[in-house]
Structures are given as structure tokens and as C-alpha cells.
C-alpha positions in Angstrom: 0.0 0.0 0.0 1.3 3.4 -0.9 0.4 7.0 0.0 0.8 10.1 -2.2 3.1 12.6 -0.5 2.1 16.1 -1.7 5.4 17.7 -0.7 7.6 15.2 -2.5 5.1 14.6 -5.3 5.6 10.8 -5.3 4.2 7.6 -3.9 5.7 6.1 -0.8 5.0 2.6 0.7 3.2 2.7 4.0 2.5 -1.0 4.5 2.8 -4.4 3.0 0.6 -7.5 2.8 1.8 -11.0 1.9 0.2 -14.4 1.9 1.1 -17.7 0.3 -1.0 -19.2 -2.5 -2.9 -22.4 -1.7 -2.0 -25.5 -3.7 -5.1 -25.0 -6.0 -4.4 -21.3 -6.4 -0.9 -22.1 -7.8 -2.6 -23.6 -10.8 -4.5 -20.4 -11.7 -3.6 -18.2 -14.6 -1.4 -15.1 -14.0 -4.4 -12.8 -14.6 -6.5 -14.7 -12.0 -3.7 -14.6 -9.4 -3.3 -10.8 -10.0 -7.0 -10.4 -9.6 -6.8 -12.4 -6.3 -4.0 -10.2 -5.1 -6.1 -7.1 -5.7 -9.1 -8.5 -3.9 -7.1 -9.8 -1.0 -5.1 -6.6 -0.6 -8.3 -4.4 -0.6 -9.9 -6.7 2.0 -6.8 -6.7 4.2 -6.5 -2.9 4.1 -10.3 -2.2 4.2 -10.2 -0.4 7.6 -7.5 2.0 6.3 -9.1 2.5 2.8 -12.7 2.7 3.8 -13.2 6.4 3.2 -10.4 7.0 0.8 -10.3 7.3 -3.0 -8.4 4.2 -4.3 -6.4 4.0 -7.5 -5.2 0.6 -8.7 -2.4 0.5 -11.2 -2.1 -2.7 -13.2 0.4 -3.8 -15.8 -1.9 -6.3 -17.2 -5.4 -5.6 -18.6 -6.4 -9.2 -18.2 -6.7 -8.9 -14.4 -9.0 -5.9 -14.6 -11.1 -7.8 -17.2 -11.6 -10.7 -14.9 -13.0 -8.4 -12.2 -15.2 -6.2 -14.4 -16.3 -8.4 -17.4 -20.1 -8.6 -18.0 -20.0 -12.1 -19.4 -21.1 -15.2 -17.5 -18.5 -15.6 -14.7 -16.6 -18.7 -14.1 -17.0 -20.1 -10.6 -13.5 -18.9 -9.7 -14.2 -15.3 -11.0 -17.6 -15.3 -9.3 -16.0 -16.0 -5.9 -13.4 -13.2 -6.4 -16.1 -10.7 -7.4 -18.4 -11.8 -4.5 -15.6 -11.3 -2.0 -14.8 -7.9 -3.4 -18.4 -6.5 -3.4 
């Protein structure tokens, strides 16, 4: 997690969150793992982020597509979205 410092005009880390993937999660695609990390991070930092505007920077469009697609969700995607909402 990072915070924007107005004086220095840059992002600085203010905390970290790490967890190991389960055996079944290790078999997921990279985009699904990135989506999981977004959801888990937001859930972990929920108390800090509750009333803040949050910007998420991604290097892969696929992770964002998994979380926002309108198509019929797979069971895995449905679980991620349900935990996020």
C-alpha cells in the first residue's frame, strides 16, 4: 500500500501485505492470481481504505477484465467478485 506525498510529489510505501497461495491457487492463470491479489489486498487494508479514494495501477489488462467483465462468470471469478463486493 502506498500513499501520495504532496510535498515530495511521489508515492511512498506505508505498508505491505503478503500471503502464500494455496495449492489449488498455484494452478490459476497469472491474470487470476493478479485479480486475487487485488481483492485480498483491498480486503486486508479495508479499515484504512474505507473512506479514501483508491487508484489501482495494473500492468496487465487481463486482471482488470476478470474483475469487471459482463460475461457469464466462471466459478472462480464469481468467488473473487463476491468477496470484493
